[in-house]
HTML snippet that shows the backbone in 3Dmol.js (N, CA, C, O; Angstrom):
<script src="https://3Dmol.org/build/3Dmol-min.js"></script>
<div id="view" style="width:600px;height:400px;position:relative"></div>
<script>
const pdb = `
ATOM      1  N   MET A   1    -122.693  82.669  32.892  1.00  0.00           N
ATOM      2  CA  MET A   1    -122.831  83.332  34.169  1.00  0.00           C
ATOM      3  C   MET A   1    -122.619  82.289  35.269  1.00  0.00           C
ATOM      4  O   MET A   1    -123.250  81.232  35.255  1.00  0.00           O
ATOM      5  N   SER A   2    -121.757  82.577  36.193  1.00  0.00           N
ATOM      6  CA  SER A   2    -121.487  81.644  37.283  1.00  0.00           C
ATOM      7  C   SER A   2    -122.546  81.773  38.364  1.00  0.00           C
ATOM      8  O   SER A   2    -123.309  82.739  38.384  1.00  0.00           O
ATOM      9  N   ILE A   3    -122.591  80.810  39.251  1.00  0.00           N
ATOM     10  CA  ILE A   3    -123.562  80.840  40.358  1.00  0.00           C
ATOM     11  C   ILE A   3    -123.326  82.029  41.275  1.00  0.00           C
ATOM     12  O   ILE A   3    -124.278  82.581  41.827  1.00  0.00           O
ATOM     13  N   THR A   4    -122.076  82.432  41.445  1.00  0.00           N
ATOM     14  CA  THR A   4    -121.775  83.578  42.306  1.00  0.00           C
ATOM     15  C   THR A   4    -122.366  84.852  41.737  1.00  0.00           C
ATOM     16  O   THR A   4    -122.851  85.701  42.486  1.00  0.00           O
ATOM     17  N   GLU A   5    -122.333  84.994  40.439  1.00  0.00           N
ATOM     18  CA  GLU A   5    -122.895  86.189  39.825  1.00  0.00           C
ATOM     19  C   GLU A   5    -124.407  86.229  39.978  1.00  0.00           C
ATOM     20  O   GLU A   5    -124.989  87.306  40.107  1.00  0.00           O
ATOM     21  N   ARG A   6    -125.045  85.072  39.965  1.00  0.00           N
ATOM     22  CA  ARG A   6    -126.495  85.035  40.124  1.00  0.00           C
ATOM     23  C   ARG A   6    -126.917  85.238  41.570  1.00  0.00           C
ATOM     24  O   ARG A   6    -127.967  85.825  41.831  1.00  0.00           O
ATOM     25  N   VAL A   7    -126.118  84.764  42.505  1.00  0.00           N
ATOM     26  CA  VAL A   7    -126.478  84.853  43.915  1.00  0.00           C
ATOM     27  C   VAL A   7    -126.208  86.235  44.486  1.00  0.00           C
ATOM     28  O   VAL A   7    -127.042  86.769  45.217  1.00  0.00           O
ATOM     29  N   SER A   8    -125.082  86.818  44.174  1.00  0.00           N
ATOM     30  CA  SER A   8    -124.739  88.133  44.716  1.00  0.00           C
ATOM     31  C   SER A   8    -124.628  89.142  43.582  1.00  0.00           C
ATOM     32  O   SER A   8    -123.553  89.334  43.014  1.00  0.00           O
ATOM     33  N   PRO A   9    -125.756  89.793  43.254  1.00  0.00           N
ATOM     34  CA  PRO A   9    -125.758  90.745  42.134  1.00  0.00           C
ATOM     35  C   PRO A   9    -124.900  91.971  42.422  1.00  0.00           C
ATOM     36  O   PRO A   9    -124.724  92.383  43.568  1.00  0.00           O
ATOM     37  N   GLU A  10    -124.388  92.523  41.366  1.00  0.00           N
ATOM     38  CA  GLU A  10    -123.633  93.768  41.469  1.00  0.00           C
ATOM     39  C   GLU A  10    -124.593  94.884  41.838  1.00  0.00           C
ATOM     40  O   GLU A  10    -125.771  94.828  41.486  1.00  0.00           O
ATOM     41  N   PRO A  11    -124.106  95.902  42.545  1.00  0.00           N
ATOM     42  CA  PRO A  11    -124.978  97.044  42.826  1.00  0.00           C
ATOM     43  C   PRO A  11    -125.468  97.656  41.517  1.00  0.00           C
ATOM     44  O   PRO A  11    -124.702  97.755  40.559  1.00  0.00           O
ATOM     45  N   PRO A  12    -126.710  98.059  41.466  1.00  0.00           N
ATOM     46  CA  PRO A  12    -127.245  98.625  40.231  1.00  0.00           C
ATOM     47  C   PRO A  12    -126.501  99.883  39.828  1.00  0.00           C
ATOM     48  O   PRO A  12    -126.027 100.646  40.669  1.00  0.00           O
ATOM     49  N   GLN A  13    -126.412 100.080  38.537  1.00  0.00           N
ATOM     50  CA  GLN A  13    -125.770 101.274  38.014  1.00  0.00           C
ATOM     51  C   GLN A  13    -126.780 102.416  38.040  1.00  0.00           C
ATOM     52  O   GLN A  13    -127.794 102.374  37.343  1.00  0.00           O
ATOM     53  N   VAL A  14    -126.500 103.425  38.838  1.00  0.00           N
ATOM     54  CA  VAL A  14    -127.396 104.580  38.941  1.00  0.00           C
ATOM     55  C   VAL A  14    -126.567 105.845  38.790  1.00  0.00           C
ATOM     56  O   VAL A  14    -125.337 105.824  38.844  1.00  0.00           O
ATOM     57  N   GLU A  15    -127.272 106.932  38.603  1.00  0.00           N
ATOM     58  CA  GLU A  15    -126.579 108.210  38.494  1.00  0.00           C
ATOM     59  C   GLU A  15    -125.859 108.532  39.795  1.00  0.00           C
ATOM     60  O   GLU A  15    -126.311 108.160  40.878  1.00  0.00           O
ATOM     61  N   GLU A  16    -124.748 109.219  39.677  1.00  0.00           N
ATOM     62  CA  GLU A  16    -123.956 109.588  40.852  1.00  0.00           C
ATOM     63  C   GLU A  16    -124.706 110.528  41.786  1.00  0.00           C
ATOM     64  O   GLU A  16    -124.516 110.471  43.001  1.00  0.00           O
ATOM     65  N   ASP A  17    -125.544 111.380  41.241  1.00  0.00           N
ATOM     66  CA  ASP A  17    -126.180 112.424  42.045  1.00  0.00           C
ATOM     67  C   ASP A  17    -127.621 112.074  42.433  1.00  0.00           C
ATOM     68  O   ASP A  17    -128.543 112.853  42.191  1.00  0.00           O
ATOM     69  N   VAL A  18    -127.802 110.909  43.032  1.00  0.00           N
ATOM     70  CA  VAL A  18    -129.124 110.515  43.510  1.00  0.00           C
ATOM     71  C   VAL A  18    -129.457 111.370  44.729  1.00  0.00           C
ATOM     72  O   VAL A  18    -128.683 111.435  45.683  1.00  0.00           O
ATOM     73  N   ALA A  19    -130.601 112.016  44.687  1.00  0.00           N
ATOM     74  CA  ALA A  19    -130.986 112.918  45.773  1.00  0.00           C
ATOM     75  C   ALA A  19    -132.084 112.280  46.618  1.00  0.00           C
ATOM     76  O   ALA A  19    -133.273 112.464  46.356  1.00  0.00           O
ATOM     77  N   LEU A  20    -131.669 111.531  47.630  1.00  0.00           N
ATOM     78  CA  LEU A  20    -132.625 110.944  48.557  1.00  0.00           C
ATOM     79  C   LEU A  20    -132.845 111.914  49.709  1.00  0.00           C
ATOM     80  O   LEU A  20    -131.917 112.586  50.161  1.00  0.00           O
ATOM     81  N   SER A  21    -134.086 111.974  50.175  1.00  0.00           N
ATOM     82  CA  SER A  21    -134.381 112.826  51.327  1.00  0.00           C
ATOM     83  C   SER A  21    -133.755 112.228  52.577  1.00  0.00           C
ATOM     84  O   SER A  21    -133.341 111.069  52.576  1.00  0.00           O
ATOM     85  N   ARG A  22    -133.687 113.009  53.631  1.00  0.00           N
ATOM     86  CA  ARG A  22    -133.125 112.529  54.891  1.00  0.00           C
ATOM     87  C   ARG A  22    -133.882 111.294  55.389  1.00  0.00           C
ATOM     88  O   ARG A  22    -133.276 110.322  55.839  1.00  0.00           O
ATOM     89  N   ARG A  23    -135.205 111.347  55.304  1.00  0.00           N
ATOM     90  CA  ARG A  23    -136.019 110.221  55.787  1.00  0.00           C
ATOM     91  C   ARG A  23    -135.857 108.989  54.898  1.00  0.00           C
ATOM     92  O   ARG A  23    -135.850 107.863  55.396  1.00  0.00           O
ATOM     93  N   GLU A  24    -135.727 109.196  53.584  1.00  0.00           N
ATOM     94  CA  GLU A  24    -135.484 108.067  52.686  1.00  0.00           C
ATOM     95  C   GLU A  24    -134.155 107.393  53.009  1.00  0.00           C
ATOM     96  O   GLU A  24    -134.047 106.168  52.942  1.00  0.00           O
ATOM     97  N   LEU A  25    -133.149 108.181  53.357  1.00  0.00           N
ATOM     98  CA  LEU A  25    -131.860 107.612  53.758  1.00  0.00           C
ATOM     99  C   LEU A  25    -131.991 106.798  55.044  1.00  0.00           C
ATOM    100  O   LEU A  25    -131.363 105.748  55.184  1.00  0.00           O
ATOM    101  N   VAL A  26    -132.810 107.283  55.985  1.00  0.00           N
ATOM    102  CA  VAL A  26    -133.028 106.555  57.234  1.00  0.00           C
ATOM    103  C   VAL A  26    -133.724 105.221  56.946  1.00  0.00           C
ATOM    104  O   VAL A  26    -133.332 104.185  57.482  1.00  0.00           O
ATOM    105  N   VAL A  27    -134.747 105.252  56.105  1.00  0.00           N
ATOM    106  CA  VAL A  27    -135.455 104.010  55.746  1.00  0.00           C
ATOM    107  C   VAL A  27    -134.505 103.051  55.052  1.00  0.00           C
ATOM    108  O   VAL A  27    -134.479 101.862  55.370  1.00  0.00           O
ATOM    109  N   LEU A  28    -133.731 103.551  54.115  1.00  0.00           N
ATOM    110  CA  LEU A  28    -132.788 102.711  53.379  1.00  0.00           C
ATOM    111  C   LEU A  28    -131.734 102.115  54.307  1.00  0.00           C
ATOM    112  O   LEU A  28    -131.351 100.956  54.146  1.00  0.00           O
ATOM    113  N   ALA A  29    -131.271 102.886  55.260  1.00  0.00           N
ATOM    114  CA  ALA A  29    -130.275 102.392  56.207  1.00  0.00           C
ATOM    115  C   ALA A  29    -130.852 101.308  57.118  1.00  0.00           C
ATOM    116  O   ALA A  29    -130.111 100.443  57.587  1.00  0.00           O
ATOM    117  N   ASN A  30    -132.144 101.340  57.371  1.00  0.00           N
ATOM    118  CA  ASN A  30    -132.786 100.350  58.235  1.00  0.00           C
ATOM    119  C   ASN A  30    -133.346  99.161  57.469  1.00  0.00           C
ATOM    120  O   ASN A  30    -133.899  98.231  58.056  1.00  0.00           O
ATOM    121  N   LEU A  31    -133.195  99.203  56.172  1.00  0.00           N
ATOM    122  CA  LEU A  31    -133.707  98.129  55.341  1.00  0.00           C
ATOM    123  C   LEU A  31    -132.698  96.988  55.305  1.00  0.00           C
ATOM    124  O   LEU A  31    -131.503  97.206  55.105  1.00  0.00           O
ATOM    125  N   SER A  32    -133.182  95.798  55.496  1.00  0.00           N
ATOM    126  CA  SER A  32    -132.335  94.626  55.301  1.00  0.00           C
ATOM    127  C   SER A  32    -133.173  93.589  54.586  1.00  0.00           C
ATOM    128  O   SER A  32    -134.402  93.662  54.582  1.00  0.00           O
ATOM    129  N   GLU A  33    -132.515  92.637  53.991  1.00  0.00           N
ATOM    130  CA  GLU A  33    -133.245  91.660  53.183  1.00  0.00           C
ATOM    131  C   GLU A  33    -134.182  90.798  54.009  1.00  0.00           C
ATOM    132  O   GLU A  33    -135.138  90.245  53.467  1.00  0.00           O
ATOM    133  N   ASP A  34    -133.935  90.669  55.300  1.00  0.00           N
ATOM    134  CA  ASP A  34    -134.781  89.801  56.111  1.00  0.00           C
ATOM    135  C   ASP A  34    -135.765  90.566  56.998  1.00  0.00           C
ATOM    136  O   ASP A  34    -136.530  89.945  57.736  1.00  0.00           O
ATOM    137  N   ALA A  35    -135.760  91.885  56.941  1.00  0.00           N
ATOM    138  CA  ALA A  35    -136.693  92.681  57.753  1.00  0.00           C
ATOM    139  C   ALA A  35    -137.995  92.886  56.991  1.00  0.00           C
ATOM    140  O   ALA A  35    -137.984  93.158  55.791  1.00  0.00           O
ATOM    141  N   THR A  36    -139.099  92.756  57.685  1.00  0.00           N
ATOM    142  CA  THR A  36    -140.391  93.032  57.065  1.00  0.00           C
ATOM    143  C   THR A  36    -140.661  94.531  57.115  1.00  0.00           C
ATOM    144  O   THR A  36    -140.010  95.269  57.855  1.00  0.00           O
ATOM    145  N   LEU A  37    -141.627  94.966  56.317  1.00  0.00           N
ATOM    146  CA  LEU A  37    -142.000  96.380  56.349  1.00  0.00           C
ATOM    147  C   LEU A  37    -142.510  96.757  57.729  1.00  0.00           C
ATOM    148  O   LEU A  37    -142.264  97.867  58.200  1.00  0.00           O
ATOM    149  N   GLU A  38    -143.218  95.843  58.379  1.00  0.00           N
ATOM    150  CA  GLU A  38    -143.730  96.098  59.721  1.00  0.00           C
ATOM    151  C   GLU A  38    -142.587  96.310  60.719  1.00  0.00           C
ATOM    152  O   GLU A  38    -142.668  97.185  61.581  1.00  0.00           O
ATOM    153  N   GLN A  39    -141.526  95.509  60.600  1.00  0.00           N
ATOM    154  CA  GLN A  39    -140.379  95.639  61.505  1.00  0.00           C
ATOM    155  C   GLN A  39    -139.672  96.974  61.292  1.00  0.00           C
ATOM    156  O   GLN A  39    -139.306  97.646  62.257  1.00  0.00           O
ATOM    157  N   VAL A  40    -139.480  97.355  60.037  1.00  0.00           N
ATOM    158  CA  VAL A  40    -138.844  98.644  59.746  1.00  0.00           C
ATOM    159  C   VAL A  40    -139.716  99.780  60.283  1.00  0.00           C
ATOM    160  O   VAL A  40    -139.209 100.718  60.898  1.00  0.00           O
ATOM    161  N   ALA A  41    -141.015  99.693  60.051  1.00  0.00           N
ATOM    162  CA  ALA A  41    -141.943 100.728  60.524  1.00  0.00           C
ATOM    163  C   ALA A  41    -141.907 100.847  62.050  1.00  0.00           C
ATOM    164  O   ALA A  41    -141.904 101.954  62.587  1.00  0.00           O
ATOM    165  N   ALA A  42    -141.878  99.726  62.736  1.00  0.00           N
ATOM    166  CA  ALA A  42    -141.842  99.751  64.207  1.00  0.00           C
ATOM    167  C   ALA A  42    -140.560 100.408  64.708  1.00  0.00           C
ATOM    168  O   ALA A  42    -140.587 101.174  65.671  1.00  0.00           O
ATOM    169  N   ARG A  43    -139.437 100.109  64.055  1.00  0.00           N
ATOM    170  CA  ARG A  43    -138.157 100.723  64.453  1.00  0.00           C
ATOM    171  C   ARG A  43    -138.176 102.232  64.264  1.00  0.00           C
ATOM    172  O   ARG A  43    -137.563 102.972  65.034  1.00  0.00           O
ATOM    173  N   LEU A  44    -138.886 102.682  63.230  1.00  0.00           N
ATOM    174  CA  LEU A  44    -138.893 104.105  62.893  1.00  0.00           C
ATOM    175  C   LEU A  44    -140.115 104.846  63.438  1.00  0.00           C
ATOM    176  O   LEU A  44    -140.265 106.048  63.215  1.00  0.00           O
ATOM    177  N   PHE A  45    -140.984 104.132  64.148  1.00  0.00           N
ATOM    178  CA  PHE A  45    -142.191 104.726  64.741  1.00  0.00           C
ATOM    179  C   PHE A  45    -143.101 105.371  63.708  1.00  0.00           C
ATOM    180  O   PHE A  45    -143.622 106.467  63.914  1.00  0.00           O
ATOM    181  N   VAL A  46    -143.286 104.667  62.582  1.00  0.00           N
ATOM    182  CA  VAL A  46    -144.201 105.107  61.527  1.00  0.00           C
ATOM    183  C   VAL A  46    -145.060 103.910  61.126  1.00  0.00           C
ATOM    184  O   VAL A  46    -144.861 102.803  61.626  1.00  0.00           O
ATOM    185  N   THR A  47    -146.007 104.131  60.230  1.00  0.00           N
ATOM    186  CA  THR A  47    -146.853 103.031  59.774  1.00  0.00           C
ATOM    187  C   THR A  47    -146.182 102.258  58.644  1.00  0.00           C
ATOM    188  O   THR A  47    -145.248 102.738  58.003  1.00  0.00           O
ATOM    189  N   ARG A  48    -146.685 101.056  58.423  1.00  0.00           N
ATOM    190  CA  ARG A  48    -146.192 100.216  57.329  1.00  0.00           C
ATOM    191  C   ARG A  48    -146.385 100.934  55.990  1.00  0.00           C
ATOM    192  O   ARG A  48    -145.519 100.873  55.117  1.00  0.00           O
ATOM    193  N   ASN A  49    -147.528 101.615  55.834  1.00  0.00           N
ATOM    194  CA  ASN A  49    -147.796 102.317  54.575  1.00  0.00           C
ATOM    195  C   ASN A  49    -146.816 103.463  54.338  1.00  0.00           C
ATOM    196  O   ASN A  49    -146.472 103.753  53.192  1.00  0.00           O
ATOM    197  N   THR A  50    -146.368 104.114  55.398  1.00  0.00           N
ATOM    198  CA  THR A  50    -145.369 105.183  55.253  1.00  0.00           C
ATOM    199  C   THR A  50    -144.069 104.596  54.718  1.00  0.00           C
ATOM    200  O   THR A  50    -143.468 105.150  53.798  1.00  0.00           O
ATOM    201  N   VAL A  51    -143.636 103.486  55.286  1.00  0.00           N
ATOM    202  CA  VAL A  51    -142.402 102.837  54.825  1.00  0.00           C
ATOM    203  C   VAL A  51    -142.565 102.383  53.381  1.00  0.00           C
ATOM    204  O   VAL A  51    -141.659 102.554  52.565  1.00  0.00           O
ATOM    205  N   LYS A  52    -143.714 101.809  53.068  1.00  0.00           N
ATOM    206  CA  LYS A  52    -143.974 101.326  51.711  1.00  0.00           C
ATOM    207  C   LYS A  52    -143.900 102.472  50.700  1.00  0.00           C
ATOM    208  O   LYS A  52    -143.318 102.323  49.625  1.00  0.00           O
ATOM    209  N   SER A  53    -144.488 103.605  51.050  1.00  0.00           N
ATOM    210  CA  SER A  53    -144.466 104.776  50.184  1.00  0.00           C
ATOM    211  C   SER A  53    -143.042 105.303  49.995  1.00  0.00           C
ATOM    212  O   SER A  53    -142.640 105.643  48.882  1.00  0.00           O
ATOM    213  N   GLN A  54    -142.286 105.366  51.093  1.00  0.00           N
ATOM    214  CA  GLN A  54    -140.910 105.839  51.005  1.00  0.00           C
ATOM    215  C   GLN A  54    -140.052 104.878  50.188  1.00  0.00           C
ATOM    216  O   GLN A  54    -139.170 105.318  49.452  1.00  0.00           O
ATOM    217  N   LEU A  55    -140.295 103.579  50.306  1.00  0.00           N
ATOM    218  CA  LEU A  55    -139.547 102.607  49.509  1.00  0.00           C
ATOM    219  C   LEU A  55    -139.832 102.759  48.024  1.00  0.00           C
ATOM    220  O   LEU A  55    -138.919 102.659  47.204  1.00  0.00           O
ATOM    221  N   ARG A  56    -141.088 103.001  47.670  1.00  0.00           N
ATOM    222  CA  ARG A  56    -141.415 103.226  46.255  1.00  0.00           C
ATOM    223  C   ARG A  56    -140.634 104.412  45.710  1.00  0.00           C
ATOM    224  O   ARG A  56    -140.110 104.366  44.596  1.00  0.00           O
ATOM    225  N   SER A  57    -140.561 105.470  46.499  1.00  0.00           N
ATOM    226  CA  SER A  57    -139.818 106.658  46.085  1.00  0.00           C
ATOM    227  C   SER A  57    -138.317 106.362  45.964  1.00  0.00           C
ATOM    228  O   SER A  57    -137.664 106.811  45.022  1.00  0.00           O
ATOM    229  N   ILE A  58    -137.782 105.604  46.924  1.00  0.00           N
ATOM    230  CA  ILE A  58    -136.365 105.221  46.892  1.00  0.00           C
ATOM    231  C   ILE A  58    -136.075 104.395  45.652  1.00  0.00           C
ATOM    232  O   ILE A  58    -135.114 104.673  44.935  1.00  0.00           O
ATOM    233  N   TYR A  59    -136.894 103.379  45.388  1.00  0.00           N
ATOM    234  CA  TYR A  59    -136.693 102.516  44.222  1.00  0.00           C
ATOM    235  C   TYR A  59    -136.702 103.346  42.940  1.00  0.00           C
ATOM    236  O   TYR A  59    -135.862 103.152  42.061  1.00  0.00           O
ATOM    237  N   ARG A  60    -137.663 104.278  42.838  1.00  0.00           N
ATOM    238  CA  ARG A  60    -137.757 105.117  41.638  1.00  0.00           C
ATOM    239  C   ARG A  60    -136.504 105.962  41.461  1.00  0.00           C
ATOM    240  O   ARG A  60    -135.951 106.040  40.364  1.00  0.00           O
ATOM    241  N   LYS A  61    -136.058 106.594  42.544  1.00  0.00           N
ATOM    242  CA  LYS A  61    -134.879 107.464  42.464  1.00  0.00           C
ATOM    243  C   LYS A  61    -133.603 106.689  42.171  1.00  0.00           C
ATOM    244  O   LYS A  61    -132.725 107.186  41.467  1.00  0.00           O
ATOM    245  N   LEU A  62    -133.492 105.468  42.707  1.00  0.00           N
ATOM    246  CA  LEU A  62    -132.294 104.661  42.469  1.00  0.00           C
ATOM    247  C   LEU A  62    -132.352 103.923  41.145  1.00  0.00           C
ATOM    248  O   LEU A  62    -131.326 103.464  40.643  1.00  0.00           O
ATOM    249  N   GLY A  63    -133.537 103.805  40.579  1.00  0.00           N
ATOM    250  CA  GLY A  63    -133.689 103.061  39.334  1.00  0.00           C
ATOM    251  C   GLY A  63    -133.611 101.559  39.563  1.00  0.00           C
ATOM    252  O   GLY A  63    -133.117 100.824  38.709  1.00  0.00           O
ATOM    253  N   VAL A  64    -134.095 101.103  40.711  1.00  0.00           N
ATOM    254  CA  VAL A  64    -134.089  99.676  41.029  1.00  0.00           C
ATOM    255  C   VAL A  64    -135.523  99.191  41.169  1.00  0.00           C
ATOM    256  O   VAL A  64    -136.456  99.990  41.250  1.00  0.00           O
ATOM    257  N   SER A  65    -135.689  97.878  41.196  1.00  0.00           N
ATOM    258  CA  SER A  65    -137.044  97.347  41.323  1.00  0.00           C
ATOM    259  C   SER A  65    -137.169  96.288  42.411  1.00  0.00           C
ATOM    260  O   SER A  65    -138.255  95.751  42.630  1.00  0.00           O
ATOM    261  N   THR A  66    -136.070  95.984  43.094  1.00  0.00           N
ATOM    262  CA  THR A  66    -136.147  94.988  44.167  1.00  0.00           C
ATOM    263  C   THR A  66    -135.443  95.490  45.417  1.00  0.00           C
ATOM    264  O   THR A  66    -134.590  96.376  45.369  1.00  0.00           O
ATOM    265  N   ARG A  67    -135.830  94.894  46.536  1.00  0.00           N
ATOM    266  CA  ARG A  67    -135.211  95.241  47.811  1.00  0.00           C
ATOM    267  C   ARG A  67    -133.729  94.885  47.795  1.00  0.00           C
ATOM    268  O   ARG A  67    -132.905  95.647  48.300  1.00  0.00           O
ATOM    269  N   SER A  68    -133.383  93.731  47.220  1.00  0.00           N
ATOM    270  CA  SER A  68    -131.974  93.323  47.207  1.00  0.00           C
ATOM    271  C   SER A  68    -131.116  94.307  46.419  1.00  0.00           C
ATOM    272  O   SER A  68    -129.967  94.551  46.788  1.00  0.00           O
ATOM    273  N   GLU A  69    -131.651  94.874  45.346  1.00  0.00           N
ATOM    274  CA  GLU A  69    -130.909  95.885  44.585  1.00  0.00           C
ATOM    275  C   GLU A  69    -130.735  97.158  45.405  1.00  0.00           C
ATOM    276  O   GLU A  69    -129.667  97.770  45.381  1.00  0.00           O
ATOM    277  N   ALA A  70    -131.763  97.556  46.121  1.00  0.00           N
ATOM    278  CA  ALA A  70    -131.677  98.757  46.956  1.00  0.00           C
ATOM    279  C   ALA A  70    -130.675  98.546  48.089  1.00  0.00           C
ATOM    280  O   ALA A  70    -129.884  99.440  48.388  1.00  0.00           O
ATOM    281  N   VAL A  71    -130.702  97.372  48.721  1.00  0.00           N
ATOM    282  CA  VAL A  71    -129.766  97.061  49.802  1.00  0.00           C
ATOM    283  C   VAL A  71    -128.331  97.035  49.264  1.00  0.00           C
ATOM    284  O   VAL A  71    -127.412  97.544  49.906  1.00  0.00           O
ATOM    285  N   ALA A  72    -128.147  96.438  48.082  1.00  0.00           N
ATOM    286  CA  ALA A  72    -126.813  96.402  47.468  1.00  0.00           C
ATOM    287  C   ALA A  72    -126.315  97.816  47.181  1.00  0.00           C
ATOM    288  O   ALA A  72    -125.141  98.115  47.402  1.00  0.00           O
ATOM    289  N   TRP A  73    -127.197  98.689  46.689  1.00  0.00           N
ATOM    290  CA  TRP A  73    -126.818 100.073  46.416  1.00  0.00           C
ATOM    291  C   TRP A  73    -126.428 100.773  47.715  1.00  0.00           C
ATOM    292  O   TRP A  73    -125.428 101.488  47.775  1.00  0.00           O
ATOM    293  N   ALA A  74    -127.238 100.553  48.759  1.00  0.00           N
ATOM    294  CA  ALA A  74    -126.975 101.189  50.058  1.00  0.00           C
ATOM    295  C   ALA A  74    -125.611 100.754  50.607  1.00  0.00           C
ATOM    296  O   ALA A  74    -124.847 101.585  51.099  1.00  0.00           O
ATOM    297  N   ARG A  75    -125.312  99.482  50.524  1.00  0.00           N
ATOM    298  CA  ARG A  75    -124.026  98.989  51.012  1.00  0.00           C
ATOM    299  C   ARG A  75    -122.870  99.547  50.192  1.00  0.00           C
ATOM    300  O   ARG A  75    -121.844  99.947  50.743  1.00  0.00           O
ATOM    301  N   ALA A  76    -123.039  99.570  48.878  1.00  0.00           N
ATOM    302  CA  ALA A  76    -121.978 100.062  47.994  1.00  0.00           C
ATOM    303  C   ALA A  76    -121.713 101.558  48.179  1.00  0.00           C
ATOM    304  O   ALA A  76    -120.616 102.044  47.904  1.00  0.00           O
ATOM    305  N   ASN A  77    -122.735 102.279  48.649  1.00  0.00           N
ATOM    306  CA  ASN A  77    -122.610 103.727  48.795  1.00  0.00           C
ATOM    307  C   ASN A  77    -122.523 104.180  50.230  1.00  0.00           C
ATOM    308  O   ASN A  77    -122.675 105.366  50.522  1.00  0.00           O
ATOM    309  N   GLY A  78    -122.276 103.240  51.137  1.00  0.00           N
ATOM    310  CA  GLY A  78    -122.050 103.591  52.539  1.00  0.00           C
ATOM    311  C   GLY A  78    -123.269 104.033  53.303  1.00  0.00           C
ATOM    312  O   GLY A  78    -123.142 104.649  54.362  1.00  0.00           O
ATOM    313  N   VAL A  79    -124.449 103.736  52.798  1.00  0.00           N
ATOM    314  CA  VAL A  79    -125.675 104.127  53.487  1.00  0.00           C
ATOM    315  C   VAL A  79    -126.031 103.112  54.553  1.00  0.00           C
ATOM    316  O   VAL A  79    -126.584 103.468  55.594  1.00  0.00           O
ATOM    317  N   SER A  80    -125.718 101.855  54.303  1.00  0.00           N
ATOM    318  CA  SER A  80    -126.075 100.779  55.238  1.00  0.00           C
ATOM    319  C   SER A  80    -124.848  99.947  55.551  1.00  0.00           C
ATOM    320  O   SER A  80    -124.032  99.671  54.672  1.00  0.00           O
ATOM    321  N   ASP A  81    -124.722  99.553  56.796  1.00  0.00           N
ATOM    322  CA  ASP A  81    -123.603  98.689  57.161  1.00  0.00           C
ATOM    323  C   ASP A  81    -124.100  97.322  57.597  1.00  0.00           C
ATOM    324  O   ASP A  81    -123.352  96.545  58.191  1.00  0.00           O
ATOM    325  N   ARG A  82    -125.348  97.027  57.307  1.00  0.00           N
ATOM    326  CA  ARG A  82    -125.947  95.741  57.698  1.00  0.00           C
ATOM    327  C   ARG A  82    -125.683  94.695  56.664  1.00  0.00           C
ATOM    328  O   ARG A  82    -126.110  93.551  56.820  1.00  0.00           O
TER     329      ARG A  82
END
`;
const viewer = $3Dmol.createViewer("view");
viewer.addModel(pdb, "pdb");
viewer.setStyle({}, {cartoon: {color: "spectrum"}});
viewer.zoomTo();
viewer.render();
</script>
C-alpha cells in the first residue's frame, strides 16, 4: 500500500440507494474534516447533541465509522463541495 492510498482513502462502498433525510443531507453537506460539532451546530442553529445524533444516523446509513469516510462519501456523491 502506498502512502497516497493511506492518506486519501477511497470513498466507502455503500449501497446505491442510501436514504438520508433532508436534514441529514444538510448536516453532511456542512461537515468538514476541520469543523467541530459545535461549529456545525452553530451554522445550523441547533445543539451539538442534535448534530451528534444526526451524524450517528448518517454513519449507520452510509455504513461508515469515521468523519473522513462520511466526508469522502459526500464528495464522491455530490453532497458536499468543501
